[in-house]
mmCIF entry with sequence, helices, sheets and N, C-alpha, C, O atoms, coordinates in Angstrom:
data_MODEL
# 
_entry.id   MODEL 
# 
_entity.id                         1 
_entity.type                       polymer 
_entity.pdbx_number_of_molecules   1 
# 
_entity_poly.entity_id                      1 
_entity_poly.type                           'polypeptide(L)' 
_entity_poly.nstd_linkage                   no 
_entity_poly.nstd_monomer                   no 
_entity_poly.pdbx_seq_one_letter_code       MYYEKYRTDGWRWRLVASNCRIISMSSEAYVAEGDCDRSIEINKGSSAAPVRRA 
_entity_poly.pdbx_seq_one_letter_code_can   MYYEKYRTDGWRWRLVASNCRIISMSSEAYVAEGDCDRSIEINKGSSAAPVRRA 
_entity_poly.pdbx_strand_id                 A 
# 
loop_
_entity_poly_seq.entity_id 
_entity_poly_seq.num 
_entity_poly_seq.mon_id 
_entity_poly_seq.hetero 
1 1  MET n 
1 2  TYR n 
1 3  TYR n 
1 4  GLU n 
1 5  LYS n 
1 6  TYR n 
1 7  ARG n 
1 8  THR n 
1 9  ASP n 
1 10 GLY n 
1 11 TRP n 
1 12 ARG n 
1 13 TRP n 
1 14 ARG n 
1 15 LEU n 
1 16 VAL n 
1 17 ALA n 
1 18 SER n 
1 19 ASN n 
1 20 CYS n 
1 21 ARG n 
1 22 ILE n 
1 23 ILE n 
1 24 SER n 
1 25 MET n 
1 26 SER n 
1 27 SER n 
1 28 GLU n 
1 29 ALA n 
1 30 TYR n 
1 31 VAL n 
1 32 ALA n 
1 33 GLU n 
1 34 GLY n 
1 35 ASP n 
1 36 CYS n 
1 37 ASP n 
1 38 ARG n 
1 39 SER n 
1 40 ILE n 
1 41 GLU n 
1 42 ILE n 
1 43 ASN n 
1 44 LYS n 
1 45 GLY n 
1 46 SER n 
1 47 SER n 
1 48 ALA n 
1 49 ALA n 
1 50 PRO n 
1 51 VAL n 
1 52 ARG n 
1 53 ARG n 
1 54 ALA n 
# 
_struct_asym.id          A 
_struct_asym.entity_id   1 
# 
_struct_conf.conf_type_id            HELX_P 
_struct_conf.id                      HELX_P1 
_struct_conf.pdbx_PDB_helix_id       AA1 
_struct_conf.beg_label_comp_id       GLU 
_struct_conf.beg_label_asym_id       A 
_struct_conf.beg_label_seq_id        33 
_struct_conf.pdbx_beg_PDB_ins_code   ? 
_struct_conf.end_label_comp_id       LYS 
_struct_conf.end_label_asym_id       A 
_struct_conf.end_label_seq_id        44 
_struct_conf.pdbx_end_PDB_ins_code   ? 
_struct_conf.beg_auth_comp_id        GLU 
_struct_conf.beg_auth_asym_id        A 
_struct_conf.beg_auth_seq_id         33 
_struct_conf.end_auth_comp_id        LYS 
_struct_conf.end_auth_asym_id        A 
_struct_conf.end_auth_seq_id         44 
_struct_conf.pdbx_PDB_helix_class    1 
_struct_conf.details                 ? 
_struct_conf.pdbx_PDB_helix_length   12 
# 
_struct_conf_type.id          HELX_P 
_struct_conf_type.criteria    ? 
_struct_conf_type.reference   ? 
# 
_struct_sheet.id               AA1 
_struct_sheet.type             ? 
_struct_sheet.number_strands   3 
_struct_sheet.details          ? 
# 
loop_
_struct_sheet_order.sheet_id 
_struct_sheet_order.range_id_1 
_struct_sheet_order.range_id_2 
_struct_sheet_order.offset 
_struct_sheet_order.sense 
AA1 1 2 ? anti-parallel 
AA1 2 3 ? anti-parallel 
# 
loop_
_struct_sheet_range.sheet_id 
_struct_sheet_range.id 
_struct_sheet_range.beg_label_comp_id 
_struct_sheet_range.beg_label_asym_id 
_struct_sheet_range.beg_label_seq_id 
_struct_sheet_range.pdbx_beg_PDB_ins_code 
_struct_sheet_range.end_label_comp_id 
_struct_sheet_range.end_label_asym_id 
_struct_sheet_range.end_label_seq_id 
_struct_sheet_range.pdbx_end_PDB_ins_code 
_struct_sheet_range.beg_auth_comp_id 
_struct_sheet_range.beg_auth_asym_id 
_struct_sheet_range.beg_auth_seq_id 
_struct_sheet_range.end_auth_comp_id 
_struct_sheet_range.end_auth_asym_id 
_struct_sheet_range.end_auth_seq_id 
AA1 1 TYR A 2  ? ARG A 7  ? TYR A 2  ARG A 7  
AA1 2 TRP A 11 ? VAL A 16 ? TRP A 11 VAL A 16 
AA1 3 ILE A 22 ? MET A 25 ? ILE A 22 MET A 25 
# 
loop_
_atom_site.group_PDB 
_atom_site.id 
_atom_site.type_symbol 
_atom_site.label_atom_id 
_atom_site.label_alt_id 
_atom_site.label_comp_id 
_atom_site.label_asym_id 
_atom_site.label_entity_id 
_atom_site.label_seq_id 
_atom_site.pdbx_PDB_ins_code 
_atom_site.Cartn_x 
_atom_site.Cartn_y 
_atom_site.Cartn_z 
_atom_site.occupancy 
_atom_site.B_iso_or_equiv 
_atom_site.pdbx_formal_charge 
_atom_site.auth_seq_id 
_atom_site.auth_comp_id 
_atom_site.auth_asym_id 
_atom_site.auth_atom_id 
_atom_site.pdbx_PDB_model_num 
ATOM 1   N N  . MET A 1 1  ? -2.522  5.907   11.825  1.00 0.00 ? 1  MET A N  1 
ATOM 2   C CA . MET A 1 1  ? -2.192  5.052   10.716  1.00 0.00 ? 1  MET A CA 1 
ATOM 3   C C  . MET A 1 1  ? -2.048  5.941   9.480   1.00 0.00 ? 1  MET A C  1 
ATOM 4   O O  . MET A 1 1  ? -2.824  6.873   9.269   1.00 0.00 ? 1  MET A O  1 
ATOM 5   N N  . TYR A 1 2  ? -1.030  5.627   8.670   1.00 0.00 ? 2  TYR A N  1 
ATOM 6   C CA . TYR A 1 2  ? -0.804  6.431   7.472   1.00 0.00 ? 2  TYR A CA 1 
ATOM 7   C C  . TYR A 1 2  ? -0.107  5.605   6.399   1.00 0.00 ? 2  TYR A C  1 
ATOM 8   O O  . TYR A 1 2  ? 0.539   4.599   6.690   1.00 0.00 ? 2  TYR A O  1 
ATOM 9   N N  . TYR A 1 3  ? -0.252  6.052   5.150   1.00 0.00 ? 3  TYR A N  1 
ATOM 10  C CA . TYR A 1 3  ? 0.454   5.453   4.026   1.00 0.00 ? 3  TYR A CA 1 
ATOM 11  C C  . TYR A 1 3  ? 1.735   6.243   3.806   1.00 0.00 ? 3  TYR A C  1 
ATOM 12  O O  . TYR A 1 3  ? 1.747   7.471   3.894   1.00 0.00 ? 3  TYR A O  1 
ATOM 13  N N  . GLU A 1 4  ? 2.794   5.532   3.524   1.00 0.00 ? 4  GLU A N  1 
ATOM 14  C CA . GLU A 1 4  ? 4.085   6.150   3.263   1.00 0.00 ? 4  GLU A CA 1 
ATOM 15  C C  . GLU A 1 4  ? 4.569   5.676   1.890   1.00 0.00 ? 4  GLU A C  1 
ATOM 16  O O  . GLU A 1 4  ? 4.637   4.475   1.630   1.00 0.00 ? 4  GLU A O  1 
ATOM 17  N N  . LYS A 1 5  ? 4.904   6.626   1.018   1.00 0.00 ? 5  LYS A N  1 
ATOM 18  C CA . LYS A 1 5  ? 5.453   6.295   -0.301  1.00 0.00 ? 5  LYS A CA 1 
ATOM 19  C C  . LYS A 1 5  ? 6.960   6.475   -0.248  1.00 0.00 ? 5  LYS A C  1 
ATOM 20  O O  . LYS A 1 5  ? 7.472   7.386   0.403   1.00 0.00 ? 5  LYS A O  1 
ATOM 21  N N  . TYR A 1 6  ? 7.665   5.583   -0.952  1.00 0.00 ? 6  TYR A N  1 
ATOM 22  C CA . TYR A 1 6  ? 9.118   5.697   -0.995  1.00 0.00 ? 6  TYR A CA 1 
ATOM 23  C C  . TYR A 1 6  ? 9.629   5.094   -2.301  1.00 0.00 ? 6  TYR A C  1 
ATOM 24  O O  . TYR A 1 6  ? 8.912   4.361   -2.982  1.00 0.00 ? 6  TYR A O  1 
ATOM 25  N N  . ARG A 1 7  ? 10.869  5.411   -2.635  1.00 0.00 ? 7  ARG A N  1 
ATOM 26  C CA . ARG A 1 7  ? 11.471  4.911   -3.877  1.00 0.00 ? 7  ARG A CA 1 
ATOM 27  C C  . ARG A 1 7  ? 12.599  3.943   -3.573  1.00 0.00 ? 7  ARG A C  1 
ATOM 28  O O  . ARG A 1 7  ? 13.450  4.204   -2.723  1.00 0.00 ? 7  ARG A O  1 
ATOM 29  N N  . THR A 1 8  ? 12.591  2.834   -4.273  1.00 0.00 ? 8  THR A N  1 
ATOM 30  C CA . THR A 1 8  ? 13.713  1.891   -4.282  1.00 0.00 ? 8  THR A CA 1 
ATOM 31  C C  . THR A 1 8  ? 14.030  1.666   -5.758  1.00 0.00 ? 8  THR A C  1 
ATOM 32  O O  . THR A 1 8  ? 14.628  2.525   -6.406  1.00 0.00 ? 8  THR A O  1 
ATOM 33  N N  . ASP A 1 9  ? 13.636  0.537   -6.274  1.00 0.00 ? 9  ASP A N  1 
ATOM 34  C CA . ASP A 1 9  ? 13.755  0.263   -7.698  1.00 0.00 ? 9  ASP A CA 1 
ATOM 35  C C  . ASP A 1 9  ? 12.571  0.837   -8.473  1.00 0.00 ? 9  ASP A C  1 
ATOM 36  O O  . ASP A 1 9  ? 12.461  0.641   -9.683  1.00 0.00 ? 9  ASP A O  1 
ATOM 37  N N  . GLY A 1 10 ? 11.706  1.528   -7.789  1.00 0.00 ? 10 GLY A N  1 
ATOM 38  C CA . GLY A 1 10 ? 10.508  2.171   -8.313  1.00 0.00 ? 10 GLY A CA 1 
ATOM 39  C C  . GLY A 1 10 ? 9.727   2.701   -7.120  1.00 0.00 ? 10 GLY A C  1 
ATOM 40  O O  . GLY A 1 10 ? 10.218  2.670   -5.991  1.00 0.00 ? 10 GLY A O  1 
ATOM 41  N N  . TRP A 1 11 ? 8.520   3.184   -7.361  1.00 0.00 ? 11 TRP A N  1 
ATOM 42  C CA . TRP A 1 11 ? 7.683   3.696   -6.270  1.00 0.00 ? 11 TRP A CA 1 
ATOM 43  C C  . TRP A 1 11 ? 6.996   2.543   -5.547  1.00 0.00 ? 11 TRP A C  1 
ATOM 44  O O  . TRP A 1 11 ? 6.438   1.648   -6.182  1.00 0.00 ? 11 TRP A O  1 
ATOM 45  N N  . ARG A 1 12 ? 7.037   2.567   -4.230  1.00 0.00 ? 12 ARG A N  1 
ATOM 46  C CA . ARG A 1 12 ? 6.375   1.576   -3.383  1.00 0.00 ? 12 ARG A CA 1 
ATOM 47  C C  . ARG A 1 12 ? 5.633   2.304   -2.263  1.00 0.00 ? 12 ARG A C  1 
ATOM 48  O O  . ARG A 1 12 ? 5.885   3.480   -2.000  1.00 0.00 ? 12 ARG A O  1 
ATOM 49  N N  . TRP A 1 13 ? 4.729   1.600   -1.616  1.00 0.00 ? 13 TRP A N  1 
ATOM 50  C CA . TRP A 1 13 ? 4.020   2.168   -0.467  1.00 0.00 ? 13 TRP A CA 1 
ATOM 51  C C  . TRP A 1 13 ? 3.982   1.149   0.657   1.00 0.00 ? 13 TRP A C  1 
ATOM 52  O O  . TRP A 1 13 ? 4.139   -0.054  0.446   1.00 0.00 ? 13 TRP A O  1 
ATOM 53  N N  . ARG A 1 14 ? 3.769   1.669   1.864   1.00 0.00 ? 14 ARG A N  1 
ATOM 54  C CA . ARG A 1 14 ? 3.531   0.818   3.034   1.00 0.00 ? 14 ARG A CA 1 
ATOM 55  C C  . ARG A 1 14 ? 2.534   1.531   3.934   1.00 0.00 ? 14 ARG A C  1 
ATOM 56  O O  . ARG A 1 14 ? 2.489   2.760   3.995   1.00 0.00 ? 14 ARG A O  1 
ATOM 57  N N  . LEU A 1 15 ? 1.737   0.730   4.631   1.00 0.00 ? 15 LEU A N  1 
ATOM 58  C CA . LEU A 1 15 ? 0.760   1.244   5.593   1.00 0.00 ? 15 LEU A CA 1 
ATOM 59  C C  . LEU A 1 15 ? 1.370   1.068   6.973   1.00 0.00 ? 15 LEU A C  1 
ATOM 60  O O  . LEU A 1 15 ? 1.701   -0.047  7.376   1.00 0.00 ? 15 LEU A O  1 
ATOM 61  N N  . VAL A 1 16 ? 1.515   2.165   7.694   1.00 0.00 ? 16 VAL A N  1 
ATOM 62  C CA . VAL A 1 16 ? 2.185   2.168   8.989   1.00 0.00 ? 16 VAL A CA 1 
ATOM 63  C C  . VAL A 1 16 ? 1.154   2.429   10.089  1.00 0.00 ? 16 VAL A C  1 
ATOM 64  O O  . VAL A 1 16 ? 0.381   3.383   10.015  1.00 0.00 ? 16 VAL A O  1 
ATOM 65  N N  . ALA A 1 17 ? 1.156   1.571   11.105  1.00 0.00 ? 17 ALA A N  1 
ATOM 66  C CA . ALA A 1 17 ? 0.222   1.691   12.232  1.00 0.00 ? 17 ALA A CA 1 
ATOM 67  C C  . ALA A 1 17 ? 0.694   2.784   13.193  1.00 0.00 ? 17 ALA A C  1 
ATOM 68  O O  . ALA A 1 17 ? 1.814   3.283   13.081  1.00 0.00 ? 17 ALA A O  1 
ATOM 69  N N  . SER A 1 18 ? -0.163  3.143   14.125  1.00 0.00 ? 18 SER A N  1 
ATOM 70  C CA . SER A 1 18 ? 0.173   4.195   15.090  1.00 0.00 ? 18 SER A CA 1 
ATOM 71  C C  . SER A 1 18 ? 1.352   3.815   15.990  1.00 0.00 ? 18 SER A C  1 
ATOM 72  O O  . SER A 1 18 ? 1.992   4.690   16.573  1.00 0.00 ? 18 SER A O  1 
ATOM 73  N N  . ASN A 1 19 ? 1.640   2.519   16.104  1.00 0.00 ? 19 ASN A N  1 
ATOM 74  C CA . ASN A 1 19 ? 2.802   2.091   16.894  1.00 0.00 ? 19 ASN A CA 1 
ATOM 75  C C  . ASN A 1 19 ? 4.059   1.983   16.024  1.00 0.00 ? 19 ASN A C  1 
ATOM 76  O O  . ASN A 1 19 ? 5.065   1.414   16.446  1.00 0.00 ? 19 ASN A O  1 
ATOM 77  N N  . CYS A 1 20 ? 3.992   2.536   14.800  1.00 0.00 ? 20 CYS A N  1 
ATOM 78  C CA . CYS A 1 20 ? 5.100   2.604   13.837  1.00 0.00 ? 20 CYS A CA 1 
ATOM 79  C C  . CYS A 1 20 ? 5.465   1.264   13.206  1.00 0.00 ? 20 CYS A C  1 
ATOM 80  O O  . CYS A 1 20 ? 6.529   1.137   12.600  1.00 0.00 ? 20 CYS A O  1 
ATOM 81  N N  . ARG A 1 21 ? 4.606   0.276   13.340  1.00 0.00 ? 21 ARG A N  1 
ATOM 82  C CA . ARG A 1 21 ? 4.852   -1.012  12.691  1.00 0.00 ? 21 ARG A CA 1 
ATOM 83  C C  . ARG A 1 21 ? 4.202   -1.030  11.316  1.00 0.00 ? 21 ARG A C  1 
ATOM 84  O O  . ARG A 1 21 ? 3.110   -0.495  11.125  1.00 0.00 ? 21 ARG A O  1 
ATOM 85  N N  . ILE A 1 22 ? 4.880   -1.648  10.369  1.00 0.00 ? 22 ILE A N  1 
ATOM 86  C CA . ILE A 1 22 ? 4.352   -1.787  9.014   1.00 0.00 ? 22 ILE A CA 1 
ATOM 87  C C  . ILE A 1 22 ? 3.332   -2.919  9.029   1.00 0.00 ? 22 ILE A C  1 
ATOM 88  O O  . ILE A 1 22 ? 3.640   -4.041  9.432   1.00 0.00 ? 22 ILE A O  1 
ATOM 89  N N  . ILE A 1 23 ? 2.113   -2.612  8.586   1.00 0.00 ? 23 ILE A N  1 
ATOM 90  C CA . ILE A 1 23 ? 1.058   -3.632  8.602   1.00 0.00 ? 23 ILE A CA 1 
ATOM 91  C C  . ILE A 1 23 ? 0.629   -4.066  7.201   1.00 0.00 ? 23 ILE A C  1 
ATOM 92  O O  . ILE A 1 23 ? -0.086  -5.057  7.047   1.00 0.00 ? 23 ILE A O  1 
ATOM 93  N N  . SER A 1 24 ? 1.063   -3.327  6.183   1.00 0.00 ? 24 SER A N  1 
ATOM 94  C CA . SER A 1 24 ? 0.766   -3.701  4.802   1.00 0.00 ? 24 SER A CA 1 
ATOM 95  C C  . SER A 1 24 ? 1.770   -2.994  3.906   1.00 0.00 ? 24 SER A C  1 
ATOM 96  O O  . SER A 1 24 ? 2.270   -1.921  4.244   1.00 0.00 ? 24 SER A O  1 
ATOM 97  N N  . MET A 1 25 ? 2.066   -3.610  2.746   1.00 0.00 ? 25 MET A N  1 
ATOM 98  C CA . MET A 1 25 ? 3.003   -2.974  1.812   1.00 0.00 ? 25 MET A CA 1 
ATOM 99  C C  . MET A 1 25 ? 2.688   -3.392  0.389   1.00 0.00 ? 25 MET A C  1 
ATOM 100 O O  . MET A 1 25 ? 2.035   -4.409  0.155   1.00 0.00 ? 25 MET A O  1 
ATOM 101 N N  . SER A 1 26 ? 3.157   -2.598  -0.553  1.00 0.00 ? 26 SER A N  1 
ATOM 102 C CA . SER A 1 26 ? 2.930   -2.923  -1.964  1.00 0.00 ? 26 SER A CA 1 
ATOM 103 C C  . SER A 1 26 ? 3.730   -4.168  -2.327  1.00 0.00 ? 26 SER A C  1 
ATOM 104 O O  . SER A 1 26 ? 4.822   -4.398  -1.807  1.00 0.00 ? 26 SER A O  1 
ATOM 105 N N  . SER A 1 27 ? 3.172   -4.955  -3.218  1.00 0.00 ? 27 SER A N  1 
ATOM 106 C CA . SER A 1 27 ? 3.831   -6.193  -3.637  1.00 0.00 ? 27 SER A CA 1 
ATOM 107 C C  . SER A 1 27 ? 4.707   -5.986  -4.859  1.00 0.00 ? 27 SER A C  1 
ATOM 108 O O  . SER A 1 27 ? 5.393   -6.909  -5.300  1.00 0.00 ? 27 SER A O  1 
ATOM 109 N N  . GLU A 1 28 ? 4.688   -4.789  -5.403  1.00 0.00 ? 28 GLU A N  1 
ATOM 110 C CA . GLU A 1 28 ? 5.503   -4.498  -6.584  1.00 0.00 ? 28 GLU A CA 1 
ATOM 111 C C  . GLU A 1 28 ? 5.955   -3.053  -6.554  1.00 0.00 ? 28 GLU A C  1 
ATOM 112 O O  . GLU A 1 28 ? 5.416   -2.232  -5.812  1.00 0.00 ? 28 GLU A O  1 
ATOM 113 N N  . ALA A 1 29 ? 6.951   -2.755  -7.369  1.00 0.00 ? 29 ALA A N  1 
ATOM 114 C CA . ALA A 1 29 ? 7.428   -1.377  -7.523  1.00 0.00 ? 29 ALA A CA 1 
ATOM 115 C C  . ALA A 1 29 ? 6.775   -0.790  -8.768  1.00 0.00 ? 29 ALA A C  1 
ATOM 116 O O  . ALA A 1 29 ? 6.631   -1.477  -9.779  1.00 0.00 ? 29 ALA A O  1 
ATOM 117 N N  . TYR A 1 30 ? 6.383   0.466   -8.699  1.00 0.00 ? 30 TYR A N  1 
ATOM 118 C CA . TYR A 1 30 ? 5.713   1.154   -9.801  1.00 0.00 ? 30 TYR A CA 1 
ATOM 119 C C  . TYR A 1 30 ? 6.666   2.161   -10.437 1.00 0.00 ? 30 TYR A C  1 
ATOM 120 O O  . TYR A 1 30 ? 7.345   2.916   -9.741  1.00 0.00 ? 30 TYR A O  1 
ATOM 121 N N  . VAL A 1 31 ? 6.706   2.162   -11.764 1.00 0.00 ? 31 VAL A N  1 
ATOM 122 C CA . VAL A 1 31 ? 7.569   3.102   -12.485 1.00 0.00 ? 31 VAL A CA 1 
ATOM 123 C C  . VAL A 1 31 ? 7.057   4.525   -12.281 1.00 0.00 ? 31 VAL A C  1 
ATOM 124 O O  . VAL A 1 31 ? 7.832   5.440   -12.005 1.00 0.00 ? 31 VAL A O  1 
ATOM 125 N N  . ALA A 1 32 ? 5.747   4.701   -12.419 1.00 0.00 ? 32 ALA A N  1 
ATOM 126 C CA . ALA A 1 32 ? 5.131   6.030   -12.290 1.00 0.00 ? 32 ALA A CA 1 
ATOM 127 C C  . ALA A 1 32 ? 4.565   6.218   -10.875 1.00 0.00 ? 32 ALA A C  1 
ATOM 128 O O  . ALA A 1 32 ? 3.912   5.326   -10.334 1.00 0.00 ? 32 ALA A O  1 
ATOM 129 N N  . GLU A 1 33 ? 4.820   7.366   -10.299 1.00 0.00 ? 33 GLU A N  1 
ATOM 130 C CA . GLU A 1 33 ? 4.304   7.664   -8.964  1.00 0.00 ? 33 GLU A CA 1 
ATOM 131 C C  . GLU A 1 33 ? 2.778   7.621   -8.953  1.00 0.00 ? 33 GLU A C  1 
ATOM 132 O O  . GLU A 1 33 ? 2.178   7.211   -7.960  1.00 0.00 ? 33 GLU A O  1 
ATOM 133 N N  . GLY A 1 34 ? 2.151   8.039   -10.042 1.00 0.00 ? 34 GLY A N  1 
ATOM 134 C CA . GLY A 1 34 ? 0.693   8.014   -10.144 1.00 0.00 ? 34 GLY A CA 1 
ATOM 135 C C  . GLY A 1 34 ? 0.127   6.606   -10.046 1.00 0.00 ? 34 GLY A C  1 
ATOM 136 O O  . GLY A 1 34 ? -0.955  6.408   -9.493  1.00 0.00 ? 34 GLY A O  1 
ATOM 137 N N  . ASP A 1 35 ? 0.847   5.633   -10.575 1.00 0.00 ? 35 ASP A N  1 
ATOM 138 C CA . ASP A 1 35 ? 0.414   4.236   -10.463 1.00 0.00 ? 35 ASP A CA 1 
ATOM 139 C C  . ASP A 1 35 ? 0.482   3.768   -9.016  1.00 0.00 ? 35 ASP A C  1 
ATOM 140 O O  . ASP A 1 35 ? -0.369  3.004   -8.561  1.00 0.00 ? 35 ASP A O  1 
ATOM 141 N N  . CYS A 1 36 ? 1.493   4.230   -8.300  1.00 0.00 ? 36 CYS A N  1 
ATOM 142 C CA . CYS A 1 36 ? 1.606   3.923   -6.873  1.00 0.00 ? 36 CYS A CA 1 
ATOM 143 C C  . CYS A 1 36 ? 0.436   4.547   -6.114  1.00 0.00 ? 36 CYS A C  1 
ATOM 144 O O  . CYS A 1 36 ? -0.164  3.907   -5.250  1.00 0.00 ? 36 CYS A O  1 
ATOM 145 N N  . ASP A 1 37 ? 0.121   5.785   -6.438  1.00 0.00 ? 37 ASP A N  1 
ATOM 146 C CA . ASP A 1 37 ? -1.022  6.465   -5.810  1.00 0.00 ? 37 ASP A CA 1 
ATOM 147 C C  . ASP A 1 37 ? -2.316  5.698   -6.065  1.00 0.00 ? 37 ASP A C  1 
ATOM 148 O O  . ASP A 1 37 ? -3.140  5.554   -5.162  1.00 0.00 ? 37 ASP A O  1 
ATOM 149 N N  . ARG A 1 38 ? -2.498  5.209   -7.281  1.00 0.00 ? 38 ARG A N  1 
ATOM 150 C CA . ARG A 1 38 ? -3.702  4.443   -7.634  1.00 0.00 ? 38 ARG A CA 1 
ATOM 151 C C  . ARG A 1 38 ? -3.774  3.150   -6.833  1.00 0.00 ? 38 ARG A C  1 
ATOM 152 O O  . ARG A 1 38 ? -4.854  2.750   -6.398  1.00 0.00 ? 38 ARG A O  1 
ATOM 153 N N  . SER A 1 39 ? -2.648  2.502   -6.637  1.00 0.00 ? 39 SER A N  1 
ATOM 154 C CA . SER A 1 39 ? -2.600  1.280   -5.839  1.00 0.00 ? 39 SER A CA 1 
ATOM 155 C C  . SER A 1 39 ? -3.008  1.555   -4.388  1.00 0.00 ? 39 SER A C  1 
ATOM 156 O O  . SER A 1 39 ? -3.699  0.744   -3.771  1.00 0.00 ? 39 SER A O  1 
ATOM 157 N N  . ILE A 1 40 ? -2.587  2.678   -3.858  1.00 0.00 ? 40 ILE A N  1 
ATOM 158 C CA . ILE A 1 40 ? -2.983  3.069   -2.495  1.00 0.00 ? 40 ILE A CA 1 
ATOM 159 C C  . ILE A 1 40 ? -4.495  3.262   -2.440  1.00 0.00 ? 40 ILE A C  1 
ATOM 160 O O  . ILE A 1 40 ? -5.144  2.798   -1.502  1.00 0.00 ? 40 ILE A O  1 
ATOM 161 N N  . GLU A 1 41 ? -5.057  3.938   -3.431  1.00 0.00 ? 41 GLU A N  1 
ATOM 162 C CA . GLU A 1 41 ? -6.503  4.176   -3.452  1.00 0.00 ? 41 GLU A CA 1 
ATOM 163 C C  . GLU A 1 41 ? -7.275  2.862   -3.551  1.00 0.00 ? 41 GLU A C  1 
ATOM 164 O O  . GLU A 1 41 ? -8.312  2.707   -2.906  1.00 0.00 ? 41 GLU A O  1 
ATOM 165 N N  . ILE A 1 42 ? -6.786  1.920   -4.346  1.00 0.00 ? 42 ILE A N  1 
ATOM 166 C CA . ILE A 1 42 ? -7.438  0.612   -4.447  1.00 0.00 ? 42 ILE A CA 1 
ATOM 167 C C  . ILE A 1 42 ? -7.393  -0.092  -3.097  1.00 0.00 ? 42 ILE A C  1 
ATOM 168 O O  . ILE A 1 42 ? -8.384  -0.684  -2.667  1.00 0.00 ? 42 ILE A O  1 
ATOM 169 N N  . ASN A 1 43 ? -6.249  -0.029  -2.432  1.00 0.00 ? 43 ASN A N  1 
ATOM 170 C CA . ASN A 1 43 ? -6.114  -0.658  -1.117  1.00 0.00 ? 43 ASN A CA 1 
ATOM 171 C C  . ASN A 1 43 ? -7.060  -0.014  -0.103  1.00 0.00 ? 43 ASN A C  1 
ATOM 172 O O  . ASN A 1 43 ? -7.683  -0.714  0.695   1.00 0.00 ? 43 ASN A O  1 
ATOM 173 N N  . LYS A 1 44 ? -7.169  1.300   -0.132  1.00 0.00 ? 44 LYS A N  1 
ATOM 174 C CA . LYS A 1 44 ? -8.086  2.003   0.774   1.00 0.00 ? 44 LYS A CA 1 
ATOM 175 C C  . LYS A 1 44 ? -9.536  1.582   0.546   1.00 0.00 ? 44 LYS A C  1 
ATOM 176 O O  . LYS A 1 44 ? -10.317 1.484   1.492   1.00 0.00 ? 44 LYS A O  1 
ATOM 177 N N  . GLY A 1 45 ? -9.887  1.337   -0.702  1.00 0.00 ? 45 GLY A N  1 
ATOM 178 C CA . GLY A 1 45 ? -11.260 0.993   -1.052  1.00 0.00 ? 45 GLY A CA 1 
ATOM 179 C C  . GLY A 1 45 ? -11.624 -0.465  -0.853  1.00 0.00 ? 45 GLY A C  1 
ATOM 180 O O  . GLY A 1 45 ? -12.764 -0.855  -1.103  1.00 0.00 ? 45 GLY A O  1 
ATOM 181 N N  . SER A 1 46 ? -10.686 -1.271  -0.412  1.00 0.00 ? 46 SER A N  1 
ATOM 182 C CA . SER A 1 46 ? -10.951 -2.704  -0.292  1.00 0.00 ? 46 SER A CA 1 
ATOM 183 C C  . SER A 1 46 ? -11.422 -3.119  1.098   1.00 0.00 ? 46 SER A C  1 
ATOM 184 O O  . SER A 1 46 ? -11.462 -4.312  1.401   1.00 0.00 ? 46 SER A O  1 
ATOM 185 N N  . SER A 1 47 ? -11.771 -2.181  1.927   1.00 0.00 ? 47 SER A N  1 
ATOM 186 C CA . SER A 1 47 ? -12.139 -2.506  3.317   1.00 0.00 ? 47 SER A CA 1 
ATOM 187 C C  . SER A 1 47 ? -13.390 -3.383  3.414   1.00 0.00 ? 47 SER A C  1 
ATOM 188 O O  . SER A 1 47 ? -13.571 -4.082  4.411   1.00 0.00 ? 47 SER A O  1 
ATOM 189 N N  . ALA A 1 48 ? -14.252 -3.357  2.400   1.00 0.00 ? 48 ALA A N  1 
ATOM 190 C CA . ALA A 1 48 ? -15.470 -4.164  2.442   1.00 0.00 ? 48 ALA A CA 1 
ATOM 191 C C  . ALA A 1 48 ? -15.282 -5.540  1.780   1.00 0.00 ? 48 ALA A C  1 
ATOM 192 O O  . ALA A 1 48 ? -16.222 -6.332  1.709   1.00 0.00 ? 48 ALA A O  1 
ATOM 193 N N  . ALA A 1 49 ? -14.082 -5.810  1.307   1.00 0.00 ? 49 ALA A N  1 
ATOM 194 C CA . ALA A 1 49 ? -13.831 -7.095  0.636   1.00 0.00 ? 49 ALA A CA 1 
ATOM 195 C C  . ALA A 1 49 ? -13.943 -8.247  1.645   1.00 0.00 ? 49 ALA A C  1 
ATOM 196 O O  . ALA A 1 49 ? -13.474 -8.136  2.777   1.00 0.00 ? 49 ALA A O  1 
ATOM 197 N N  . PRO A 1 50 ? -14.567 -9.347  1.222   1.00 0.00 ? 50 PRO A N  1 
ATOM 198 C CA . PRO A 1 50 ? -14.700 -10.468 2.135   1.00 0.00 ? 50 PRO A CA 1 
ATOM 199 C C  . PRO A 1 50 ? -13.352 -11.160 2.363   1.00 0.00 ? 50 PRO A C  1 
ATOM 200 O O  . PRO A 1 50 ? -12.458 -11.095 1.519   1.00 0.00 ? 50 PRO A O  1 
ATOM 201 N N  . VAL A 1 51 ? -13.226 -11.810 3.495   1.00 0.00 ? 51 VAL A N  1 
ATOM 202 C CA . VAL A 1 51 ? -12.045 -12.595 3.802   1.00 0.00 ? 51 VAL A CA 1 
ATOM 203 C C  . VAL A 1 51 ? -12.355 -14.056 3.501   1.00 0.00 ? 51 VAL A C  1 
ATOM 204 O O  . VAL A 1 51 ? -13.342 -14.606 3.991   1.00 0.00 ? 51 VAL A O  1 
ATOM 205 N N  . ARG A 1 52 ? -11.504 -14.679 2.691   1.00 0.00 ? 52 ARG A N  1 
ATOM 206 C CA . ARG A 1 52 ? -11.710 -16.082 2.335   1.00 0.00 ? 52 ARG A CA 1 
ATOM 207 C C  . ARG A 1 52 ? -10.512 -16.897 2.790   1.00 0.00 ? 52 ARG A C  1 
ATOM 208 O O  . ARG A 1 52 ? -9.363  -16.471 2.667   1.00 0.00 ? 52 ARG A O  1 
ATOM 209 N N  . ARG A 1 53 ? -10.797 -18.038 3.302   1.00 0.00 ? 53 ARG A N  1 
ATOM 210 C CA . ARG A 1 53 ? -9.733  -18.937 3.731   1.00 0.00 ? 53 ARG A CA 1 
ATOM 211 C C  . ARG A 1 53 ? -9.199  -19.682 2.509   1.00 0.00 ? 53 ARG A C  1 
ATOM 212 O O  . ARG A 1 53 ? -9.982  -20.190 1.706   1.00 0.00 ? 53 ARG A O  1 
ATOM 213 N N  . ALA A 1 54 ? -7.891  -19.752 2.364   1.00 0.00 ? 54 ALA A N  1 
ATOM 214 C CA . ALA A 1 54 ? -7.281  -20.425 1.212   1.00 0.00 ? 54 ALA A CA 1 
ATOM 215 C C  . ALA A 1 54 ? -7.183  -21.915 1.431   1.00 0.00 ? 54 ALA A C  1 
ATOM 216 O O  . ALA A 1 54 ? -6.694  -22.635 0.561   1.00 0.00 ? 54 ALA A O  1 
# 
């Protein structure tokens, strides 16, 4: 599993599983690459977040 950064209308990221399927992606484009990097770090750190039913 790995994070992949790419550019479209700005910087975006996606989390790719070992079977090459996209399992998560950024919901917005970032002007600065550093902001995209920060979003990846926030996503990495959210593994302990509880799951709530909507």
